[in-house]
C-alpha positions as CSV (number, residue, x, y, z in Angstrom):
1,M,0.0,0.0,0.0
2,T,1.4,3.4,-1.0
3,H,1.5,6.4,1.4
4,G,-1.9,8.0,1.8
5,E,-3.7,5.0,0.2
6,A,-6.8,3.8,2.1
7,P,-6.5,0.3,3.4
8,R,-8.6,-2.2,1.4
9,S,-10.9,-4.6,3.3
10,P,-11.1,-8.3,2.5
11,N,-13.9,-9.2,0.1
12,P,-16.9,-9.9,2.4
13,L,-18.2,-12.8,0.2
14,W,-15.0,-14.8,0.6
15,G,-16.0,-15.8,4.2
16,G,-13.9,-15.9,7.3
17,R,-10.8,-17.6,5.9
18,F,-9.3,-14.2,4.8
19,S,-8.6,-11.3,7.1
20,G,-6.2,-9.3,5.0
21,S,-6.8,-7.4,1.8
22,P,-5.6,-8.6,-1.6
23,A,-2.6,-6.8,-3.3
24,E,-3.6,-4.2,-5.8
25,I,-2.1,-6.3,-8.7
26,M,-4.1,-9.3,-7.4
27,E,-7.3,-7.3,-7.7
28,R,-6.4,-6.2,-11.3
29,I,-5.5,-9.7,-12.5
30,N,-8.3,-11.5,-10.6
31,T,-11.2,-9.2,-11.5
32,S,-13.4,-10.2,-14.4
33,I,-16.5,-7.9,-13.9
34,G,-15.3,-5.8,-16.8
35,F,-16.3,-8.4,-19.2
36,D,-18.4,-11.0,-17.5
37,K,-21.1,-8.4,-16.6
38,R,-22.4,-9.4,-20.0
39,L,-23.7,-12.5,-18.3
40,Y,-26.1,-10.6,-16.0
41,T,-29.3,-11.7,-17.7
42,Q,-28.3,-15.4,-17.6
43,D,-26.9,-15.0,-14.1
44,I,-30.0,-13.5,-12.6
45,R,-32.3,-15.9,-14.4
46,A,-30.4,-18.9,-13.2
47,S,-30.4,-17.5,-9.7
48,Q,-34.2,-17.1,-9.8
49,I,-34.7,-20.7,-10.9
50,H,-32.2,-22.0,-8.3
51,C,-34.0,-19.9,-5.6
52,S,-37.4,-21.3,-6.6
53,M,-36.1,-24.8,-6.6
54,L,-34.6,-24.3,-3.0
55,V,-38.0,-23.2,-1.8
56,S,-39.9,-26.0,-3.5
57,Q,-37.5,-28.5,-2.0
58,G,-37.8,-27.1,1.5
59,I,-34.2,-26.1,1.7
60,I,-34.9,-22.4,2.3
61,S,-38.1,-20.8,3.6
62,P,-40.7,-19.3,1.4
63,E,-40.2,-15.9,3.1
64,N,-36.5,-15.9,2.2
65,G,-37.3,-17.1,-1.2
66,T,-39.8,-14.3,-1.9
67,A,-37.3,-11.7,-0.7
68,I,-34.6,-13.1,-2.8
69,L,-36.7,-13.2,-6.0
70,Q,-37.9,-9.7,-5.5
71,G,-34.4,-8.5,-4.9
72,L,-33.1,-10.2,-8.0
73,E,-36.0,-8.6,-10.0
74,Q,-35.0,-5.2,-8.8
75,I,-31.3,-5.8,-9.6
76,M,-32.3,-6.9,-13.1
77,Q,-34.3,-3.7,-13.6
78,E,-31.4,-1.5,-12.2
79,I,-29.0,-3.1,-14.7
80,T,-31.4,-2.7,-17.6
81,D,-31.9,0.9,-16.6
82,G,-28.2,1.5,-16.4
83,L,-28.4,2.4,-12.6
84,F,-26.5,-0.6,-11.3
85,V,-23.0,0.1,-10.2
86,F,-20.6,-2.8,-11.0
87,K,-17.8,-2.8,-8.5
88,K,-14.3,-4.3,-9.1
89,E,-13.9,-5.3,-5.5
90,F,-16.6,-7.9,-6.0
91,E,-14.6,-9.4,-8.9
92,D,-17.4,-10.9,-11.1
93,I,-21.0,-10.7,-12.0
94,H,-22.1,-13.3,-9.5
95,M,-20.6,-11.6,-6.5
96,N,-21.7,-8.1,-7.7
97,V,-25.3,-9.4,-7.9
98,E,-25.1,-11.1,-4.5
99,A,-23.5,-8.1,-2.8
100,R,-26.3,-5.8,-4.1
101,L,-28.9,-8.4,-3.1
102,A,-27.5,-8.2,0.5
103,E,-27.8,-4.4,0.4
104,L,-31.5,-4.7,-0.7
105,I,-32.7,-7.6,1.6
106,G,-30.1,-8.1,4.2
107,S,-29.0,-11.5,5.5
108,A,-31.7,-13.4,3.6
109,A,-29.5,-12.9,0.5
110,G,-27.0,-15.3,2.0
111,H,-29.5,-18.3,1.4
112,L,-29.3,-17.9,-2.4
113,H,-25.9,-19.5,-2.6
114,T,-27.0,-22.7,-0.7
115,A,-26.3,-25.8,-2.7
116,R,-24.3,-24.2,-5.4
117,S,-20.8,-22.8,-6.1
118,R,-19.5,-20.2,-8.4
119,N,-18.0,-23.1,-10.3
120,D,-21.4,-24.5,-11.5
121,Q,-22.9,-20.9,-11.4
122,V,-20.5,-19.5,-14.0
123,V,-20.6,-22.4,-16.4
124,T,-24.4,-22.5,-16.3
125,D,-24.4,-18.7,-17.1
126,F,-21.9,-19.3,-19.9
127,R,-23.8,-22.2,-21.5
128,L,-26.9,-20.0,-21.5
129,W,-25.0,-17.1,-23.0
130,V,-23.5,-19.2,-25.8
131,R,-26.9,-20.7,-26.4
132,D,-28.4,-17.3,-26.8
133,A,-25.5,-16.3,-29.0
134,I,-26.1,-19.2,-31.3
135,D,-29.7,-18.3,-31.7
136,S,-28.8,-14.6,-32.5
137,I,-26.1,-15.8,-35.0
138,N,-28.6,-18.1,-36.7
139,Q,-30.9,-15.2,-37.3
140,A,-28.0,-13.1,-38.8
141,A,-26.8,-16.0,-41.0
142,T,-30.4,-16.7,-42.2
143,L,-30.6,-13.0,-43.4
144,L,-27.4,-13.5,-45.3
145,Q,-28.7,-16.6,-46.9
146,K,-31.8,-14.7,-47.9
147,A,-29.8,-11.9,-49.4
148,L,-27.7,-14.5,-51.4
149,L,-30.9,-16.3,-52.5
150,D,-32.5,-13.1,-53.8
151,Q,-29.4,-12.2,-55.8
152,A,-28.9,-15.8,-57.0
153,E,-32.5,-15.9,-58.3
154,R,-32.1,-12.5,-60.0
155,H,-28.9,-13.7,-61.7
156,A,-29.8,-17.3,-62.4
157,D,-28.9,-16.8,-66.1
158,T,-26.2,-14.0,-65.8
159,V,-23.1,-15.5,-67.3
160,M,-19.7,-15.0,-65.8
161,P,-16.4,-16.8,-65.8
162,G,-15.9,-19.6,-63.4
163,F,-12.4,-19.6,-62.0
164,T,-9.8,-22.2,-61.0
165,H,-6.4,-20.8,-59.8
166,L,-8.0,-17.4,-60.4
167,Q,-7.8,-18.2,-64.1
168,A,-10.9,-18.2,-66.3
169,A,-11.9,-21.9,-66.5
170,Q,-15.5,-22.4,-67.7
171,P,-18.6,-20.2,-68.1
172,I,-21.0,-20.4,-65.2
173,T,-23.8,-18.3,-63.9
174,F,-23.5,-15.7,-61.2
175,G,-26.5,-17.2,-59.5
176,H,-24.7,-20.6,-59.3
177,H,-21.6,-19.0,-57.9
178,L,-23.6,-17.2,-55.1
179,M,-25.4,-20.5,-54.3
180,A,-22.1,-22.0,-53.4
181,Y,-22.0,-19.6,-50.4
182,V,-25.6,-20.5,-49.5
183,E,-24.3,-24.1,-49.2
184,M,-21.5,-23.0,-47.0
185,I,-23.6,-20.9,-44.6
186,E,-26.1,-23.9,-44.6
187,R,-23.2,-26.1,-43.2
188,D,-22.3,-23.4,-40.7
189,L,-25.9,-23.3,-39.4
190,S,-25.9,-27.1,-39.2
191,R,-22.7,-27.1,-37.1
192,L,-24.1,-24.4,-34.8
193,A,-27.2,-26.5,-34.3
194,D,-25.2,-29.6,-33.4
195,T,-23.2,-27.5,-30.9
196,R,-26.4,-26.1,-29.4
197,L,-27.8,-29.6,-28.9
198,R,-24.6,-30.8,-27.2
199,L,-24.3,-27.8,-24.9
200,N,-27.9,-27.9,-23.8
201,E,-27.2,-29.7,-20.5
202,S,-27.4,-28.0,-17.2
203,P,-24.3,-27.8,-14.9
204,L,-26.4,-26.2,-12.1
205,G,-26.3,-28.2,-8.9
206,A,-22.9,-29.7,-9.6
207,A,-21.6,-27.2,-7.0
208,A,-17.9,-26.9,-6.7
209,L,-17.1,-30.3,-8.3
210,A,-18.7,-33.1,-6.1
211,G,-22.3,-32.3,-6.1
212,T,-24.1,-31.4,-2.9
213,S,-25.7,-33.2,0.1
214,F,-28.8,-30.9,-0.1
215,P,-31.9,-32.5,-1.6
216,I,-31.9,-30.4,-4.7
217,D,-33.8,-31.1,-8.0
218,R,-31.4,-30.7,-10.8
219,H,-33.9,-32.0,-13.4
220,C,-36.3,-29.2,-12.3
221,T,-33.7,-26.4,-12.7
222,A,-32.5,-27.8,-16.0
223,R,-36.1,-27.9,-17.3
224,E,-36.9,-24.4,-16.2
225,L,-33.8,-23.0,-17.8
226,G,-34.6,-24.7,-21.1
227,F,-31.9,-27.4,-20.9
228,N,-32.6,-30.9,-22.2
229,Q,-31.2,-32.5,-19.0
230,P,-28.6,-32.0,-16.3
231,C,-25.0,-32.8,-17.0
232,L,-24.3,-36.4,-15.9
233,N,-21.1,-35.9,-14.0
234,S,-20.5,-33.1,-11.6
235,I,-16.8,-33.0,-12.2
236,D,-17.2,-32.7,-15.9
237,A,-20.0,-30.2,-15.5
238,V,-17.7,-27.6,-13.8
239,S,-14.6,-28.3,-15.9
240,D,-16.0,-28.8,-19.4
241,R,-15.6,-26.1,-22.0
242,D,-16.2,-28.2,-25.0
243,F,-19.2,-26.2,-25.8
244,A,-17.3,-23.0,-25.9
245,I,-14.5,-24.5,-28.0
246,E,-17.1,-26.1,-30.5
247,F,-18.8,-22.7,-30.7
248,L,-15.5,-21.0,-31.5
249,A,-14.7,-23.7,-34.1
250,D,-18.0,-23.2,-35.8
251,A,-17.5,-19.4,-35.6
252,A,-14.0,-19.6,-37.0
253,L,-15.2,-21.8,-40.0
254,C,-18.1,-19.4,-40.7
255,A,-15.7,-16.4,-40.5
256,V,-13.4,-18.2,-43.1
257,H,-16.5,-18.5,-45.4
258,L,-17.3,-14.9,-45.0
259,S,-13.7,-14.0,-45.6
260,R,-13.6,-15.8,-48.8
261,L,-16.8,-14.0,-50.0
262,A,-15.3,-10.7,-48.8
263,E,-12.2,-11.4,-50.8
264,E,-14.3,-12.0,-53.9
265,I,-16.2,-8.8,-53.3
266,V,-12.9,-6.9,-53.1
267,L,-11.8,-8.5,-56.4
268,W,-15.2,-8.0,-58.1
269,A,-15.3,-4.3,-57.1
270,S,-11.9,-3.6,-58.3
271,A,-11.3,-1.7,-61.6
272,P,-9.7,-4.7,-63.4
273,F,-12.8,-6.8,-62.7
274,H,-15.6,-4.3,-62.3
275,F,-18.1,-7.2,-62.0
276,I,-20.0,-5.4,-59.2
277,S,-20.5,-1.9,-57.9
278,L,-21.1,-0.9,-54.3
279,S,-23.2,2.0,-53.2
280,D,-22.1,4.8,-51.0
281,S,-23.7,2.9,-48.1
282,F,-21.1,0.1,-48.3
283,S,-18.1,2.0,-49.6
284,T,-15.6,4.6,-48.3
285,G,-13.5,7.2,-50.0
286,S,-9.8,8.2,-49.9
287,S,-8.4,11.0,-47.8
288,I,-6.2,12.0,-50.7
289,M,-7.4,10.3,-53.9
290,P,-10.9,11.7,-54.7
291,Q,-11.7,9.1,-57.4
292,K,-11.5,6.2,-55.0
293,R,-14.3,4.0,-53.9
294,N,-13.0,1.4,-51.4
295,P,-14.7,-1.8,-50.3
296,D,-13.7,-1.3,-46.6
297,I,-16.4,-3.3,-45.2
298,A,-15.4,-6.4,-47.2
299,E,-11.8,-5.8,-46.1
300,L,-12.7,-5.6,-42.5
301,I,-14.7,-8.7,-42.6
302,R,-11.7,-10.4,-44.2
303,A,-9.5,-9.2,-41.4
304,K,-11.9,-10.0,-38.6
305,S,-11.9,-13.7,-39.6
306,G,-8.3,-13.8,-38.3
307,R,-9.3,-12.6,-34.9
308,V,-12.1,-15.2,-34.7
309,I,-9.7,-18.1,-35.7
310,G,-7.2,-16.7,-33.1
311,A,-9.9,-16.9,-30.4
312,L,-10.3,-20.6,-31.1
313,Q,-6.6,-21.2,-30.7
314,S,-6.6,-19.1,-27.5
315,L,-9.2,-21.3,-25.7
316,L,-7.7,-24.6,-26.9
317,I,-4.3,-23.5,-25.5
318,I,-6.0,-22.5,-22.2
319,M,-7.7,-25.9,-21.9
320,K,-4.9,-28.2,-23.0
321,G,-3.0,-28.5,-19.7
322,L,-5.8,-28.2,-17.1
323,P,-6.3,-31.1,-14.7
324,L,-9.8,-31.7,-13.4
325,S,-11.7,-30.1,-12.1
326,Y,-12.0,-26.2,-11.9
327,A,-9.0,-23.9,-12.2
328,K,-8.9,-20.1,-12.4
329,D,-7.5,-20.4,-15.9
330,L,-11.1,-20.8,-16.9
331,Q,-11.9,-17.3,-16.1
332,E,-10.1,-16.6,-19.4
333,D,-12.6,-18.5,-21.4
334,K,-15.2,-15.9,-21.9
335,E,-13.5,-12.9,-23.5
336,P,-12.6,-14.9,-26.7
337,V,-16.1,-16.2,-27.0
338,F,-17.7,-12.8,-26.4
339,E,-15.4,-11.1,-29.0
340,S,-15.9,-13.9,-31.6
341,A,-19.7,-13.8,-31.2
342,D,-19.7,-10.0,-31.5
343,A,-17.3,-10.1,-34.6
344,L,-19.2,-12.9,-36.3
345,S,-22.6,-11.2,-35.8
346,V,-21.5,-7.9,-37.2
347,C,-19.8,-9.5,-40.1
348,L,-22.9,-11.5,-41.0
349,T,-25.0,-8.5,-40.8
350,A,-22.7,-6.4,-42.9
351,M,-22.2,-9.1,-45.5
352,A,-26.0,-9.4,-45.8
353,G,-26.3,-5.7,-46.4
354,M,-23.5,-5.7,-49.0
355,I,-24.9,-8.7,-50.9
356,A,-28.3,-7.1,-51.0
357,D,-26.9,-3.7,-52.0
358,M,-24.4,-4.7,-54.7
359,C,-25.2,-3.8,-58.3
360,V,-24.1,-6.5,-60.7
361,N,-22.5,-5.4,-64.0
362,T,-23.8,-8.2,-66.2
363,D,-22.3,-6.9,-69.4
364,V,-18.8,-6.8,-67.9
365,M,-19.2,-10.3,-66.5
366,R,-20.3,-11.6,-69.9
367,A,-17.5,-9.8,-71.6
368,A,-15.0,-11.5,-69.3
369,C,-16.1,-14.9,-70.7
370,N,-13.6,-14.4,-73.6
371,G,-10.7,-16.4,-75.0
372,N,-11.1,-20.1,-75.0
373,I,-13.3,-20.5,-72.0
374,T,-15.5,-23.1,-73.8
375,A,-12.5,-25.3,-74.7
376,T,-13.9,-28.1,-72.3
377,D,-17.2,-27.9,-74.2
378,L,-15.4,-28.7,-77.5
379,A,-13.7,-31.7,-75.8
380,D,-17.1,-32.9,-74.5
381,W,-18.6,-32.4,-78.0
382,L,-15.9,-34.6,-79.5
383,V,-16.6,-37.3,-77.1
384,M,-20.4,-37.2,-77.6
385,K,-20.5,-36.6,-81.4
386,A,-17.2,-38.2,-82.7
387,K,-17.3,-41.0,-80.0
388,I,-13.6,-40.6,-79.2
389,P,-12.1,-41.1,-75.8
390,F,-12.0,-38.0,-73.6
391,R,-8.2,-38.1,-73.3
392,Q,-7.8,-38.1,-77.0
393,A,-10.4,-35.3,-77.3
394,H,-8.5,-33.3,-74.6
395,N,-5.3,-33.7,-76.6
396,T,-7.0,-32.6,-79.8
397,V,-8.5,-29.4,-78.3
398,G,-5.1,-28.6,-76.7
399,R,-3.6,-28.6,-80.1
400,L,-6.4,-26.5,-81.5
401,V,-5.9,-24.0,-78.6
402,K,-2.2,-23.8,-79.4
403,L,-3.0,-23.2,-83.0
404,A,-5.5,-20.4,-82.1
405,E,-2.9,-18.7,-79.9
406,E,-0.4,-18.8,-82.8
407,R,-3.0,-17.3,-85.1
408,R,-3.9,-14.7,-82.4
409,C,-7.5,-15.7,-82.5
410,T,-9.8,-17.9,-80.4
411,L,-11.3,-21.3,-81.0
412,A,-14.6,-19.6,-82.0
413,T,-12.9,-17.6,-84.8
414,L,-10.5,-20.3,-86.0
415,P,-11.5,-21.2,-89.6
416,I,-13.1,-24.7,-90.0
417,S,-10.5,-25.6,-92.6
418,D,-7.7,-25.2,-90.0
419,I,-9.7,-27.1,-87.3
420,Q,-10.2,-30.0,-89.7
421,K,-6.5,-30.2,-90.5
422,I,-6.0,-31.3,-86.8
423,E,-9.4,-33.3,-86.4
424,P,-11.3,-34.1,-89.6
425,L,-14.3,-35.4,-87.6
426,I,-15.2,-31.9,-86.7
427,D,-17.7,-30.1,-88.8
428,S,-19.1,-26.6,-88.9
429,N,-21.8,-27.4,-86.3
430,V,-19.1,-27.2,-83.8
431,Y,-19.3,-23.4,-83.6
432,R,-22.5,-23.7,-81.6
433,V,-20.4,-25.3,-79.0
434,F,-18.6,-22.0,-78.4
435,D,-21.6,-20.1,-77.4
436,I,-21.4,-19.3,-73.7
437,D,-25.2,-19.4,-73.1
438,N,-25.3,-22.8,-74.8
439,S,-22.4,-23.8,-72.5
440,V,-24.1,-22.9,-69.2
441,R,-27.5,-24.4,-70.3
442,S,-25.8,-27.6,-71.1
443,R,-24.5,-28.1,-67.5
444,T,-27.7,-29.8,-66.3
445,S,-26.1,-32.4,-64.1
446,F,-27.3,-32.3,-60.6
447,G,-25.7,-29.4,-58.8
448,G,-24.6,-27.9,-62.2
449,T,-24.6,-24.3,-63.3
450,A,-27.6,-24.4,-65.8
451,P,-30.1,-21.6,-65.1
452,A,-32.9,-24.0,-64.6
453,N,-30.8,-25.9,-62.0
454,V,-30.1,-22.6,-60.1
455,L,-33.8,-21.7,-59.9
456,I,-34.5,-25.2,-58.5
457,A,-31.7,-24.9,-55.9
458,V,-32.9,-21.4,-54.9
459,A,-36.5,-22.7,-54.4
460,E,-35.2,-25.7,-52.5
461,A,-33.0,-23.6,-50.2
462,R,-36.0,-21.3,-49.5
463,R,-38.0,-24.2,-48.6
464,R,-35.4,-25.4,-46.1
465,L,-35.1,-21.9,-44.6
466,F,-38.9,-21.7,-44.1
467,A,-39.0,-25.1,-42.5
468,K,-36.1,-24.1,-40.1
469,S,-37.8,-20.9,-39.2
470,G,-40.9,-22.8,-38.3
471,E,-38.9,-25.2,-36.1
472,R,-37.2,-22.2,-34.2
473,E,-40.5,-20.7,-33.5
474,K,-41.8,-23.9,-31.9
475,K,-38.9,-23.9,-29.5
């Protein structure tokens, strides 16, 4: 303690074991209220359910139970109204709530912590928070899917180059390209649903690690909090953070998908591509170059994916060396989850806005389908019409491409006489093969780029979305 500094009293909620005050640096490193106050809704709700169960089981009196519930309701209102003062000396959200409860109702507040520990309390709150975050992210991801589906339907027959190695490969439709991201987000939603199902078990009542001798009803509290069942093992209940790691893994992969789409938007909006244009709402200018229109939102989404990926690594590293059951290391589990949920939510929302906002320059996309982009169509034509093996057809077309390059023309403008010198089986009907609209219309295999396929895929994806929305409303 420095000269003139008031002595600090021990935390009153620690009990009689401590008589001295913690060092100032201990308070700084130990305090988590700065971030875990975000758990206040879940913490108060779980405390209300726990209190009601204690009363129904005859563990605390109805009078004390009523006082506790009324006090918790007042605290919830104070926090909601911005009147609650979070104090660092009480470390975390649990002790801040309990300390305020004691101020409001006196010694009756001390009955609330019967048959529980901060160990099961915090992980119950955390599971509830992650569950809520998944539900919120589901909504944001669904809005992105809808934006992608709207643009995909609008551009089901808009021709563009499909790329491999960022080289023009074959003509596809822009709608088909966007539907690839619909599928990615669909898998992200599926993974989040799996994670939500696995995390939906209640740790409440596991106490510190061994359970409790009080006649509590864990199935009741689990049911009232919307969990499917209580966690089966009290040690695992307080020490498990698989649910947080799974959530971060889901978030990281979803962020990767968003980053890939963001990178494409950056490319498409650039002058060499000019496939799309973004409005003022989703662009920024330059402080020095007045002609610039920058896709900053897409670039930020691309960057934030790195932070989400890093959060997953952070929690994996925290967990890898922890013996059972609880250790203070687990206080560090929440910040990466909070930050990732925030980042993913804003990225999904921003991406949905960008996709809905973008103007597609269809003529530019079509013009980019130049050169010998239908060379594969010629090889396929030789197989189907001339009945020659594909490898032979591939070799023949390769020779024709080389000849066209030497003549500084394309396959579509190479004279038939020159074509027939390399492959006499080819006749003048072959020129229809080089038409890009014919090319995309011919790709009718399941999952292919044909416009009719795209429209079917859009309708089916919308049907799935509608069905899932109905399922969520029933929960």
